[in-house]
C-alpha positions as CSV (number, residue, x, y, z in Angstrom):
1,M,-28.2,8.4,-52.7
2,N,-26.3,5.1,-52.1
3,L,-24.0,6.8,-49.7
4,T,-26.9,8.0,-47.5
5,K,-28.5,4.5,-47.6
6,S,-25.2,2.9,-46.5
7,L,-24.9,5.3,-43.7
8,A,-28.5,4.7,-42.5
9,V,-28.0,0.9,-42.6
10,A,-24.6,1.1,-40.8
11,G,-26.2,3.5,-38.2
12,G,-29.1,1.1,-37.7
13,V,-26.9,-1.9,-37.3
14,T,-24.6,-0.1,-34.9
15,G,-27.5,1.1,-32.8
16,G,-29.0,-2.4,-32.7
17,V,-25.7,-3.9,-31.6
18,I,-25.3,-1.3,-28.8
19,G,-28.8,-1.7,-27.7
20,A,-28.5,-5.5,-27.6
21,V,-25.4,-5.2,-25.4
22,L,-27.0,-2.7,-23.0
23,L,-30.1,-4.8,-22.8
24,A,-28.0,-8.0,-22.0
25,G,-26.2,-6.0,-19.3
26,I,-29.4,-4.8,-17.7
27,I,-31.0,-8.2,-17.7
28,T,-28.0,-10.0,-16.2
29,N,-27.2,-7.1,-13.9
30,E,-23.6,-8.3,-13.4
31,E,-20.4,-6.3,-13.2
32,F,-17.5,-6.9,-15.6
33,D,-14.2,-7.8,-14.1
34,T,-11.7,-5.5,-15.7
35,G,-8.7,-7.0,-13.9
36,G,-8.1,-3.8,-12.0
37,G,-6.9,-5.6,-8.8
38,G,-10.2,-5.1,-6.8
39,G,-10.4,-1.4,-6.3
40,I,-8.6,2.0,-6.2
41,P,-5.1,2.2,-4.8
42,Q,-5.0,3.9,-1.4
43,T,-2.1,5.1,0.7
44,L,-2.4,4.4,4.5
45,R,-0.1,5.8,7.1
46,L,0.8,3.9,10.3
47,N,1.2,5.9,13.5
48,S,4.8,7.0,13.9
49,I,7.1,4.4,15.3
50,P,10.0,5.0,17.7
51,V,12.7,2.5,17.0
52,R,15.8,2.2,19.2
53,L,18.7,1.5,16.8
54,G,20.8,-1.6,17.9
55,G,17.9,-3.1,19.6
56,Y,17.4,-3.6,23.4
57,G,19.5,-5.8,25.5
58,L,21.6,-6.0,28.6
59,E,24.9,-5.6,26.9
60,R,26.0,-2.4,25.2
61,R,26.1,-2.9,21.4
62,R,27.9,-0.9,18.7
63,G,26.4,2.4,17.8
64,E,24.9,5.1,19.9
65,G,21.6,3.4,20.6
66,A,19.8,6.4,19.1
67,I,16.0,6.5,18.7
68,A,14.8,7.0,15.2
69,I,11.0,7.9,14.7
70,L,9.8,6.3,11.5
71,S,6.7,7.3,9.6
72,I,5.6,4.5,7.3
73,S,3.0,4.7,4.5
74,L,1.6,1.7,2.8
75,K,-0.1,1.6,-0.7
76,V,-2.9,-1.0,-0.8
77,T,-5.6,-1.7,-3.3
78,G,-9.3,-2.1,-2.4
79,D,-11.4,-1.4,0.7
80,E,-11.0,-5.1,2.0
81,N,-7.2,-4.8,2.0
82,K,-7.5,-1.3,3.7
83,S,-9.5,-2.6,6.5
84,H,-7.4,-5.8,7.0
85,V,-4.2,-3.6,7.1
86,C,-5.8,-1.2,9.6
87,R,-7.0,-4.1,11.8
88,M,-3.5,-5.6,11.8
89,A,-1.6,-2.3,12.2
90,P,-0.2,-3.2,15.8
91,R,1.4,-6.3,14.4
92,L,2.9,-4.3,11.6
93,V,4.3,-1.8,14.1
94,A,5.8,-4.7,16.0
95,T,7.4,-6.0,12.8
96,V,9.0,-2.7,12.1
97,T,10.3,-2.3,15.6
98,R,11.8,-5.8,15.7
99,D,13.3,-5.8,12.2
100,V,14.6,-2.3,12.0
101,A,16.1,-2.4,15.6
102,A,17.9,-5.6,14.9
103,R,19.2,-4.6,11.5
104,F,20.6,-1.1,12.1
105,A,22.8,0.3,14.8
106,E,23.8,3.6,13.1
107,M,21.4,6.3,11.9
108,E,23.4,6.8,8.6
109,D,22.9,3.0,7.8
110,L,19.2,3.3,8.4
111,D,19.0,6.4,6.2
112,A,20.9,4.6,3.4
113,A,18.7,1.5,3.6
114,R,15.5,3.6,3.9
115,R,16.2,5.0,0.4
116,S,17.1,1.6,-1.2
117,T,16.4,-1.8,0.2
118,L,14.3,-1.3,3.4
119,P,11.0,-0.5,1.7
120,E,11.0,-3.7,-0.3
121,H,12.1,-5.7,2.8
122,L,9.3,-4.3,4.9
123,R,6.8,-4.8,2.1
124,H,7.7,-8.5,2.1
125,R,7.6,-8.8,5.9
126,F,4.3,-7.0,6.0
127,N,2.7,-9.4,3.5
128,Q,4.1,-12.3,5.5
129,T,2.6,-10.9,8.7
130,L,-0.8,-10.2,7.0
131,E,-0.7,-13.8,5.4
132,G,-1.2,-12.6,1.8
133,A,-0.1,-9.7,-0.4
134,P,-2.3,-6.8,0.4
135,V,0.5,-4.3,0.5
136,D,1.7,-3.0,-2.9
137,S,4.4,-0.7,-1.8
138,V,6.0,0.9,1.2
139,M,7.4,4.4,1.7
140,I,9.5,5.2,4.8
141,D,10.3,8.7,6.2
142,R,12.3,9.5,9.2
143,V,10.9,12.3,11.5
144,E,13.6,14.6,12.5
145,S,14.1,15.7,16.0
146,G,11.8,18.5,17.0
147,E,9.3,17.8,14.1
148,I,5.8,16.8,14.8
149,P,5.2,13.3,13.6
150,P,2.3,12.8,11.1
151,R,-0.8,11.1,12.3
152,G,-1.8,7.7,11.2
153,T,-4.8,7.2,8.9
154,C,-6.0,4.0,10.4
155,G,-8.1,4.5,13.3
């Protein structure tokens, strides 16, 4: 008999506490900040970017001056960051064209950096260009000759 009375009292107290919390939430009608960074992570893809390795200039530079077509995906968190990145996509494309063309003259060098240091470098440059830190990570793929480049998701 004591066990059932204890369970009844514990159930009543638990129900009362849960009810009070729900009532307080309904009255204040405010959302709790869970520290999740402002939304769901989303992956955006920029339009494919042709980059002339070695850059452009009047003098012939080392390397073959090949054109690499890059497909760049960005991971951002939240709808506000997504719309900001999509609005500024032309500046991000210009950043890629300028930085990659100046840094690499050979396709092999580009491929090696694409798998190691280049994504972090571009993430840093994109966040500088966007004047904040909306880009969480960058993924870079090179479109092979004859393949159809993937379409961008901003647009």
